[in-house]
C-alpha positions, 0 to 999 in steps of 0.5 A: 825370115821372109825375103823380098822374093818370098813376100813378092810371090805371096802378095802376087798370089793373094792379089790374083795378079791384079797388075795395078794393085801390085804396082802400088804394093811393089812401087819403088817410089817413096810417095804414092797416090792411089785413085781408089774407087769403092770396091776396088780393093783399096784396104787390102792393097794398103795393108799389103803395101805396109807388109812389103815395106816392113819386109824389105826394111823400108820401115825401120822397126820399131818406127810407127806408121801414121794412118789418118782418115776423116771419119772416126768409124773409118779409122777404127775399121782400118785399124782393125783391118790392119791389125787382123791382116798384117800379122798374117802377111808377115812372118814372126821375125818380120812382125813388129813387136805389136801391130796395134802399137806400131800402127797408129790409125786415127782421124785428124782431130784424134791425132791432134788431141794426142799431140795436145795431151803431150805438149798442149801445156806449152800453149796453155796451163789449162791443157795440163788437163786431158784434152778429152775432158774438154767439151768440143763445141761448134757453131750450134753450141756457140749460138745456143748453149747458155753457159757460153754466153757468160764466157764468150762475147757475141763479137768473139763468137762472130770471129770464130764463125768467120774463121770457120766460114773461111775454112769452108770456102777453102781459105786458110786463115792468116797468121794474125787471125790464128794468133787471135783465135789461139788467144781467145781459146787460152783466155776464154774457152780453155779455162772453162774446159771448152774447145772448138773443133777448129781450135784443136787443129789450129793449136797443133799448128801453132805448137809446130810453128812455135816449137819446131823440135816437136814438129820434127819429132813427129816427122821422124817418128812416123816414117810412113804417113797414110791418108784414106779418103784423101779427096775430102781433105780441107785446108787446115787438114792439108796444112797439118799434113804439110807440117808433119811431112818431112824430107824423108817421109814416105807417103801413101794417099788413097782417095777417089776424086769422083767421091769428093762430095764435101766441097760445101764444107771445105774439101779442096778441089783437085787436092789429089793433083795438088798433092801429087805435084807438090810431093812428086808422088807416083800416081797409080789408079786401081782399075779392077772393080771387085764389088760388081764382078758378078754383075756385068751391067753394074760394072759397065755403069761404074766404068761409064760414070767414071768416064763421064767424069774424066772426060767432062761429059764429052765421051762416046763409044762406050758400051752402054750399061743398062740402068734399071728404073721406075717411073710414076706419073705422080710422086705418089705413083713413084713411091708406090712403085718403090714400096712394091720393089722393096717388098719384092726385093726382101721376099726374093732375097732373104736376109738382104738389106735395101737402102732408099737414098735421096739427094735431100729432104722434101715432100717426096720423103714423106710420100715414100714413108706413107707408101712403105707404111701402107705396105707394112714395111718396117724401115729406119728413118735416117734422113739426117743432116749434120746441121739439123737442130734435132740431130745436133742437140741429140749428140750434145745431150749424149756428149754431156751425159757421157762426160757426166757419167764416165768422164772422171773414170774415162772408162766405158765398161758394158755396165757403164755403157748401159747406164749411159744409154738409159740416162739418154733415154730418160732425157727423151722419154717424152719425145716421140718424134720419128727423128728422136726415136731413130736417133735412140735406135742408132745410139742403141745399135752403136753401143751394142756394136761396141759391146759385141764386136769391139771387145778387144778395145780397152774400156778407156779406148771405148770411152775415147771412141764414143766421145770422138763419135759424139763430138764429130756428130757421126752417129749416123755412121751406125746405120750399118748396124741397124737391124732394119732391112730397109733404110731411108737416108740421104746420099751424104749420110750414106757415104762410107756405108753399103747395102745389098740393094739401093734405090736412088729416088727422085732422079728428076730435073730440078731435083737431082741435079738440083739448082744448077738446072736453072743454068742449063739450056735444056731446062724447059724442053718438054720431053720424058727424059732430060738430056745434057746440051751439046755445049756447056760453059766451064763453070756449069760443067764444074757444078755438074761434076759435083752433082755427078759425084753425089750420084756416083756415091749413091750408085756405089753404096750397093753391093749387088744392084742399084735402081733409080726412080723418078716421076712426072710430077715433083713437089717444090719446097713450098709443097706446090706441084710442078711437071718433071721428067727423068734428069740428065743423069739417066741419059748420060753417054754410056747409060741406057735406061730400062724398066726395072726387072725385079 
């Protein structure tokens, strides 16, 4: 059996003497919060911390570890990493009976469903049925699904939307509102085998409130709670965490405040500082970037962007990082330069992938597509938004087909998954739109990935995974499985994914950053590159930081190199053309814009 000295020596060697990673792993604090940017070795640090805690007896065997994240896909990846790496780090005697049985990694809704499967009947007789067989619905279904019109009145739909809007605005519902919500679920939706996404979490919070013994059971059952991407926590997820954290709970929260790009759907501002203070957590930043270790300019770019965020754009003296860019006099010329760069990157880097990322959709996306097609460059169209009608209805159709074909068996064998895909394709056989064809391609890639790489999952686990992905509208995460070498996506859609090369298009004033330019004193200056004013109001800086977070996420989707592009003309939403220039993100302190060299 390994002792503490042996495991410390082994982990020190594995982590190459990275002082900050080792500080996390060997911390004597029971509660640690880690600032973990993309590419800084977060996952291996987390797994090594678990191994160290097991070896030193701080996680009693056979107690379980609870790992929570926000993406279904991320949860499965983390579980696979833990299952593969943890046994290697632990000796046979240290190893829990079964890693997969001792480490529960899921998303917040998955955890809540597991609670409702056991105890939901205490709230409603309807929940004696498996919660996975209920159709999870959101705003779109409430507005468009005809069957719901006979179940829920308009005033009740408005109430559900009101609660969701409050949560998006980081406002936790009042107790009386939650009680009304639960009664609405019990009387109207649950008997018809419907449930809302918000309701899944609110029902568990209600269970814990009415039956404290159940809450206390989970507090004792999970001596260590790990949360990944903690910066994306919204108010009801935060409330859930607070309920399952007990006096003796050990905590490991990992996140990156600069990647908080979901504020518009309720991610709590400053949540990492809030948690650190409330639970007296030791704060440890990871500081060594392994993704760009062979690219000095990208290393400096990453560091300087983070420094701008940390110092609220009031930093100087940094060694400048070269940021490579393309500039066209018109949108069409910019798009031609992008297409030429993509072709050259593919020719010079066989087997590598290129992503063209944008802040949002507009006429510029159409122009880029035309340029790629004119050069016979195959690309995948991934410009999806979660609230798009086509994107939403496709997931609903898939969800309905999955429950129709596999719901009774709750088993996704290879044959049944192929049958499911064929049924979806038949439903869209007359739809040739680029969005639908891309979604069908995503679905195929998603299913093939499960068949080939997730063989270790039982058919029942495959079914639950597929259902979770469809309920949470997360098929876009399958873009990393697409066999196209060129991907066209929004930055929000690309979060959590990586490609070898990234081109962030449209880095122009009034485009990226977007509407906040109207409040900037530099907005009408006639120059080729916009620069931030020397003095800025507090609220303006806060909004600019939100935009910088999106830009930073885009930059860090690259494994090798990121490029930017802009043009001297931009298209407005109505198709009219306006003069433009490089935005202030190209001239931040510590950034030197240079012509791209490919």
